[in-house]
N, C-alpha and C positions, 0 to 999 in steps of 0.2 A: 504494499500500500504506499502510495506517495503522500508524504505529509508536508504541507506548505505552512510555515509559520504566519501568524496573523499578528500585527502589531497592536498596541494599545490593549483594549479589553475586547476586541473582535475576535472570535475563536470559532473555527470550524471543528467541531468534535468528531473524533473517530469512534465509530460504534464497532465493537467485536463481539459476536456472539461466542459463548462459551458452552458448549454442549459435549465436548469431549476433550481429553487431556492434551492433544496437539494444539488446540486452540489457546491453551494457556501460554505455550511457548510463543505463539504469534502475538499475543497481547504484550508479552514482555518485550518483543522485539520492536513493536511499535513504541512502547514507553521509552525504550533507549534511543531510538531515533528521535523522537520528540525532545528527549533530554539534551541531546547533541545540538539540535536546532536552537534550543533555548541558551546555549553555552554553558551547560552543566559540566563540571569537572567529573573525573572518574568515580569519585566517591559519591557525588550526589546523584549521577547516573545509576550507579549500583543500588543506592537506597530506592530510587524509583523502580528499578527492575524487581527487587525484592518484594516491595509492597504490591505491585501488580501481580506477582506470581502468587503470593499468599492470597490476595483477594480473590483472584480467578480461581485458584484450587479450592476455595471455600465455597464458591458458587456451585461447584460439581459436588462437594462432599456433603453440603447441607440442603441444597435445593434441587440438585439434579442437573440444572442448567441456569444460565442467566446471562447477563450482558455487561460488558465493561466499556465505559465511555471515557476517552482520554483527550483532555483539552490543554493546549499550551497556551498559557497567559503571559504577557510581557506588558507590564504597566511601566509607569515613570520611575518607581522606586523598587520594584520587586518583580522577579520572575518566578513563576511556579507552574508545576505540572499539576493538573487536577485530574484524579482518578475517581470515577464513580463505579461501583460494583452493585448492579441491580438484580434483584430475583424476585420471583413470586412463590417463594418457599413458605414454610410454616411460620417464619418469623423467630425472633429471639425472645425467650421468656424473660431474660434478664440481661439486656445489652451490656450493662456495666461490668457484670461478672464475665461475659464472653470475652472481654479485652483484658482480663487478668491472666497473667502467666500461670500455667498449670491447670486452668479450667477448660474442660473439653466435653462435648455432647457427642463427639463421634469416636471415642476411644483412641484419640491421638495424644501426642504429648501436651497439647494445649498451649503452645507457645506462639502460634501463627499470629493471631489478632493482637496479642500483647507486643510482639515484634512491630507489627504495623504501627501501633500507637507510639512506640518509641521512636521509630525512623521517620514517621510523618511530621511536617512543620505544623500541620493542623489536621484534625480528624473530628468527624461527627458521624452519627449513625441514627437512622429513623427506622424502627422496626415495629410492625404490626402483623396480625395474622394474614394480611393481604401480601406480605412480603417485606424485604429488607433493602434498604439503600444505605450504603456506606460510602462516605466521601473522605478522601484524603487528599491533602495538598501538600506538594513537596517543593520547597523553595530550593535556590541554587546553593545556598549556604545551610548549614546544619542547624541553625537556630530556629526557634518556633516563630510562625507568623503571630503578630501581635493579637489578631482577632479574626473573625469570620468576615465575610464580605457583605457589604450593604446591598450590592447588586451582584447577581450572577445569572448566567444562562448558558444555553448550548443550541447549536445548529447542527443537525445531523442530515446528511444526504439520503435520499431515497436509496433503499437496498439495491445494489448493482450499479450505481452511479459512482463516478469517480469525483464529480464536483457537486457541491452543494448549492442549490438555487436560492436558499435563504441566507441571510446574514443579520447580525445585530451589532450595535455599536453603542459606545456611551461616551458622554462628555461630562466632566465635573469642574465646576468653578463656584468659588465663594459660596459653599454649601448648597448649590443648585446641580441636580443631576438631570441630564437630558439623555434620553434613550431613543434608539432607532431600531425598528424591525422592518426589514424588507423581505418580500416573498416575490421572487422573479417569476413570471408566468411560465407555467410547466415545470420542467426539470431539465437537468443536464447542463451542457455549456452555454447555451442561449440564456438560461435563467440565471446562471451564476455571473455571467457578464453583466446583466441588468443589476444584480445585487451588488457587485463590486462598484458599478457607477453610482449607485444610490448612495453607498458609503462614502465614496470620494465627495459627492455633492454635500452630503451632511457634514462632513469635516471641513469642506469649504466655507460653509456658512456658520462657523463657530461663533456662538453667543447670540444667534438670531432666534426669535420665538418659534414655536412649533409650526404654525401656519406657513410663515416665511420659508421654513426649511422644507416643508413638503412642497410648496411651489417651486423652490429651487431644484428640488429632486425631480419633479414633473418635468421641467424644462430640460434637465440633463438626461433623462431617459428616452427622449424622442428618437434617438437613433437605435434603441434596443427594442426587445419585444415587450418591455413594460413590466410593471410590478405592482403589487399591493404594497402600501407603505403606511407606517404610523410613526409619528414622533410624540413623545410625552416628556414634559418637563416637570420635575418634582422639586418644589421649593419648601424645604423643611422649615425655614425660618418664618415664612409667611403661612404655612400650612395650606398651600394651594398646589393643585395639579392642573397643568395645561395641557391640552391633547388636541392633536389634528391628525386625520387619517383618511386615506383613499383605499378603498377595496376591503378585503376579508382579512383584517387583522383585528383579533379579539383582545379586549383589555378590560380588566375589571379591578376594583379597589375593594379589598376585603378587610373587615375589622368588626367592630361592634355594630350590630344592626345589619340590615340588608346590603347586599353587594351592590355597588354602584358599577354599572356597565358604561363605559366610555363609548361615545358615538363616533363612528367612522362612516363616511359617506361613500356612496357607491361611486366607482370610477377605477381607472388603471393609470397610475402614474407613467407618464410618457406619451399617453394616447387620449384619454378621456378623463376629464376632471370639470365637471359641471359646477361643483362647490368645493371649495377648500375653506372649511370654517374651523376656527379654534374654539374649543370650549373649556370652561374652568370648573373644577370640582374641589371639594375639600379633600385635603391630604392630612388627616389627623395623625398625631404621634402614635407610633405603634402600628400603623396601618400597613398592609401588604398589597403591592400591586403585581398582578400576574398578566403578562402579554404573550400571545402566542400566534403563530401563523395557522393556516387552515390545514396543516399536517397534523394538528392537534385537534381532537374532538372538544367541542365547547364544553367547559366545566360547569356542570349543572348542580352538582351536590359533592361538597368536600367534607361533609358530616362524617363518613367513614374514615377520615383521616385526622382523628383528634390531635391537637398540638401542632400540626404541620405548618400552619401560617405563621407560628411564632419561631420557626427554625430558620436555620441559615438559607439564604436564597439558593445556594447550590443544591442543598437537599430538596427544596420545593421544587425547582425546576426539574430535577432528575426524577422525583417521583411523579410528577405530572407527565413528563415525557413516558416513563414506563408504563403508566396506566391509561393514558389518553392519546398516545400516538396512533394515528391511522395506519402507519406501516406502508402506505402506498404513496407516500409523497415525502418531499423534504419537510423537515419539521424543526421549528424553532420556538423555545420557551424562555422567557426572561422573567425573573422575579426581583423585586425591590422591596425592601424593608424600610419603613420610616423609623426616625430616631425616636426612642422612647423617653 
């Protein structure tokens, strides 16, 4: 698998099914490749390889099968490899104990998850009878990451495609986070070209409000096949969310009370845009935003996932992808948590 590094917070995620032991080795090889692209030294690349090996092996051992997602992140101050191990197994009865050395439910030495915890720069797990999601982040140096992420997401190509026609990006300035999701029409190289052009236009309009950025993306995509696009600006200081969208990008704000669904107008950036309108919504402290492309089924009920919305956005995005991906199109999920 060819892996292309993405700068800033834009990341294309490598998805690898783990259904037999040979696929554990394949996941390890991709992890090493991504580590090298991030500039990791031998020690950091070795930690990444061991973590992926342990997590992939545990998918087979405890759930029979699963999926490993690998994302290379390169921000202004830190580079890290994010590993998500997802399954639909019986879940962990006691996740904390499962990460203690010497604890095992499979008759092994019980050192695997304990080793993952020690080697990872950051680690979290969400486990319910619906399945388990383990997220590990490995930084270039051996020190821990100071905290989890306030924003995280993934873009996974349709199975069998070499390029993803979806993309996401973020911009942070003075306490304001602005997010982009783009879904190029169709899939494959043409969709990927439209997505890349949308990201370039988004970055070119740094600091502009959402409606202006969508308008700029619409102009920039005229020579492409077009895309569905949404831009959201989260202002934690003023507790305001500003949103503009064209096409089928779904976004909702979750918190106390009913979910607020953000309004995106019909159209295709680059081709048809009858209305580009910016709407404002409350962005209360502790709220969670989830945005996704139409490769993800609409989230209608998150009640079976107690506590999920309070977790790290990497956990949220991974669980939503695992359980709601349509598996016949490119898929993107981005989650953001407001400061409490």
